[in-house]
C-alpha positions, -999 to 999 in steps of 0.1 A, spaced: 603 -98 137 595 -101 100 580 -134 90 608 -142 62 633 -138 91 615 -159 113 612 -187 85 648 -186 78 658 -190 117 635 -219 119 649 -236 90 685 -233 106 673 -244 141 658 -277 125 695 -284 110 711 -278 142 688 -302 159 693 -327 133 730 -327 143 723 -346 171 705 -374 154 715 -400 129 719 -380 97 741 -348 94 724 -313 98 732 -306 60 707 -334 51 678 -316 65 656 -290 50 619 -279 49 621 -263 14 588 -241 24 593 -211 1 568 -183 12 544 -201 33 542 -210 70 552 -242 86 523 -267 85 521 -287 119 501 -315 129 496 -331 165 488 -365 177 475 -370 212 458 -338 230 464 -344 267 479 -319 291 514 -319 274 501 -316 236 477 -290 242 497 -268 263 535 -270 258 533 -281 224 501 -267 216 488 -233 231 525 -221 237 534 -226 200 502 -207 190 508 -180 215 546 -173 208 552 -186 171 521 -181 151 539 -159 127 560 -187 116 536 -220 118 501 -229 118 483 -260 130 466 -280 102 451 -310 120 448 -325 153 445 -362 160 431 -382 189 412 -412 197 388 -392 219 365 -367 200 356 -347 231 393 -339 240 398 -328 205 369 -303 207 384 -288 240 422 -287 222 409 -266 194 392 -243 217 419 -241 246 447 -236 218 429 -211 199 430 -230 166 404 -236 140 421 -265 118 403 -296 113 402 -326 138 405 -364 134 400 -396 154 418 -414 126 456 -404 123 460 -420 89 433 -396 74 450 -367 94 483 -375 73 465 -381 43 443 -351 44 467 -325 58 505 -333 46 521 -317 74 556 -304 72 563 -313 112 543 -338 131 539 -336 171 538 -368 189 524 -365 224 503 -397 228 510 -426 254 544 -435 252 538 -471 240 524 -455 209 551 -429 201 567 -457 176 536 -462 155 533 -424 147 569 -414 147 575 -441 122 542 -434 99 551 -396 100 587 -403 87 575 -427 62 549 -404 48 576 -377 44 573 -353 74 596 -345 102 586 -355 136 589 -340 169 581 -364 197 580 -359 235 600 -378 260 604 -405 262 613 -417 227 596 -452 233 589 -481 258 609 -509 247 641 -519 227 622 -534 199 603 -502 193 635 -482 196 651 -502 169 622 -496 146 626 -457 150 662 -458 140 654 -480 110 626 -455 101 649 -424 105 677 -441 84 656 -450 57 637 -416 56 651 -383 42 633 -367 71 644 -364 107 631 -369 142 636 -345 170 633 -355 209 619 -327 231 642 -327 261 637 -297 283 656 -303 319 693 -298 301 681 -263 292 676 -251 326 701 -223 337 709 -247 371 717 -276 351 735 -260 324 760 -245 352 767 -281 361 776 -289 326 800 -258 323 816 -269 356 822 -304 342 832 -292 307 857 -269 323 874 -300 343 864 -283 377 871 -314 396 893 -331 371 882 -364 356 849 -375 368 849 -411 381 817 -414 398 782 -400 404 754 -401 429 722 -392 416 687 -394 436 654 -380 425 622 -377 449 590 -373 438 566 -363 467 532 -380 477 514 -355 454 535 -358 423 546 -393 425 512 -405 435 500 -387 402 518 -415 380 497 -443 396 467 -427 392 472 -421 355 478 -448 325 517 -444 336 507 -468 364 506 -498 339 539 -507 322 523 -515 289 516 -481 284 545 -462 301 573 -488 303 574 -479 340 590 -449 356 622 -462 345 613 -451 312 586 -423 313 600 -403 343 638 -415 345 646 -407 308 648 -372 320 673 -379 346 694 -404 323 695 -376 295 711 -352 321 736 -378 330 745 -387 296 747 -350 285 765 -340 317 792 -368 314 796 -366 276 794 -402 274 770 -433 267 760 -460 292 777 -491 286 760 -516 314 732 -514 340 723 -533 370 692 -524 390 666 -532 418 630 -525 419 599 -533 437 563 -522 440 557 -518 477 537 -487 485 512 -480 456 489 -506 438 477 -539 456 497 -530 486 473 -501 499 451 -503 526 419 -499 507 406 -491 471 380 -476 452 364 -471 418 379 -436 414 384 -406 439 353 -389 429 333 -419 443 354 -436 465 337 -445 498 372 -440 515 376 -402 509 377 -392 548 403 -417 557 426 -418 525 457 -395 529 459 -395 490 423 -385 482 424 -358 454 397 -341 445 398 -334 405 368 -314 406 385 -283 420 407 -283 388 385 -266 362 412 -273 332 415 -311 341 376 -315 343 372 -299 309 402 -316 293 395 -352 308 363 -358 333 337 -344 306 351 -366 280 357 -397 297 326 -413 284 343 -413 250 372 -438 256 369 -445 295 401 -430 305 397 -420 343 422 -392 354 413 -396 390 418 -433 392 425 -451 426 463 -455 430 457 -486 451 439 -506 422 452 -541 415 460 -536 379 490 -514 386 520 -530 377 550 -506 378 577 -501 402 574 -473 431 610 -480 444 639 -479 420 678 -480 423 705 -487 393 739 -486 389 753 -476 355 786 -481 339 797 -457 315 818 -462 282 841 -437 298 845 -458 331 823 -435 352 799 -453 375 768 -437 384 744 -446 413 709 -436 408 675 -439 427 638 -427 422 615 -425 454 578 -422 444 565 -414 478 588 -391 495 576 -363 520 592 -338 498 598 -332 461 634 -325 448 670 -342 437 704 -343 446 735 -351 429 774 -354 435 800 -357 411 835 -372 424 864 -365 404 902 -368 405 905 -332 419 873 -325 438 837 -330 443 806 -310 425 774 -312 447 742 -299 435 705 -302 447 670 -288 443 643 -284 467 657 -307 496 638 -289 528 668 -292 553 695 -280 528 674 -246 519 641 -227 527 614 -238 504 588 -211 498 563 -233 479 543 -261 491 546 -296 484 512 -297 468 521 -270 445 557 -277 436 548 -296 403 523 -275 392 545 -245 395 572 -264 374 546 -271 347 534 -233 347 542 -217 313 533 -182 323 554 -153 313 556 -139 349 591 -144 362 601 -152 397 639 -156 397 656 -176 427 692 -183 434 702 -216 442 738 -232 452 763 -253 434 793 -262 457 825 -271 444 851 -289 464 886 -290 454 911 -314 470 933 -296 496 915 -264 492 882 -247 505 852 -251 490 833 -224 468 798 -217 462 784 -211 426 749 -193 430 728 -198 397 694 -177 390 666 -194 373 630 -193 372 615 -226 387 585 -224 362 586 -243 332 609 -268 342 633 -245 359 633 -224 327 642 -251 305 609 -252 285 611 -216 273 646 -219 263 642 -254 245 614 -237 222 633 -202 218 662 -222 207 643 -239 181 623 -208 166 638 -175 176 679 -179 183 691 -210 162 719 -188 152 733 -188 184 765 -207 192 756 -241 211 790 -248 228 776 -273 254 755 -290 229 719 -284 243 702 -299 215 691 -333 216 686 -357 186 673 -393 184 704 -410 197 699 -388 229 665 -400 230 676 -436 222 703 -435 250 683 -422 278 657 -447 273 679 -476 270 693 -472 306 656 -476 320 649 -505 296 682 -523 307 674 -514 344 640 -530 338 654 -561 322 679 -564 351 655 -563 377 636 -595 358 666 -612 352 689 -605 381 715 -599 359 737 -567 346 724 -559 310 746 -546 283 733 -516 263 751 -527 231 729 -558 233 696 -540 231 699 -521 197 725 -515 171 736 -484 186 773 -490 200 780 -468 233 808 -443 228 833 -433 252 829 -397 241 800 -384 225 803 -371 190 
């Protein structure tokens, strides 16, 4: 592909992404001339250095170049440049990076609670911003981000990937084609196993002041899917939640897994020294900022929920029942849509419903795998129609990269922006806001014991049908 063609496609792709935000697509342009897109990144953890770092360098270097990396940890910065294969300057001071590098696009992959700081500074400095999910962690920060984009001539992109998977896309197609008539209710249940689920409680995600609880950090993925599938905005949320398994509920606790005296008896013991990449990225650099990647998941400071259940009322009158379990024997999810003319049932990795070839310990690692080697699987979606026999829709996909969603998201941005987007996969800042507002409302509902109206959180008014 010639560089000039790639550049034109990239400009068009960003315009299409902007259409999902608060500004019309026509309001956006990089105006790059004949040069590459200048990209800067803040936050060089696992997601930043991998999906938004090394993969961009490997796949799209003819189009873009990294001009700066920023992180509070100088050791991680040094490792990031080597791992990503870049030679750009690094900064422990974010403001200095913005001032010296003048990026066209800022990628934000820091702790969730700090997203708003860098998003707002990026927009105010005159660059476009791409942020990892979740958009932010509370309603006040969300409003500040909305205000910043409105006063800026630039745009904010929120990186959702699950909706790009062929499996989730087929569900969207069936609903869009009225396969079961008007949808009236949804049952959606997500199960994190004792490997993946436990990992959130080892990391900074276990503290609500950093991740906003899993209602926000993890469930933003699930709520975005619901909003997209239903083509409507949430209106009201009522929720329950508790911390009953991890944190201070544990039978014992230690400093960290590496030095814990309970290694032999703790079923959750995790040996990080067997993972060379995590050792190089985190353990060798923990003396710089004190961040411990293999923290004890029974430490007293954990203050998020490990069981969660919510009822979400949508502006189009659909009622969704959602739950998230963080210590399940298996990793997977299942969903059912009830409609006036039938029912759709779908699931992923439910052991008694299908033969799972991958071990529970390896499921999440495979999902995060960004390698090019394809291993296609076929999974069913069942459509029941009233007074008729059910039909089975088999969907082929590669479980790597979030079910094939990662690659399709970035390819749409960088390689095929001219392709039609009839199902509106591309997500803007409003999508990012509406997904986190469900989680924020759920958290506030638990604290108050009352339902929470979405319209009371920010100035966004829920729409019965999304534009």
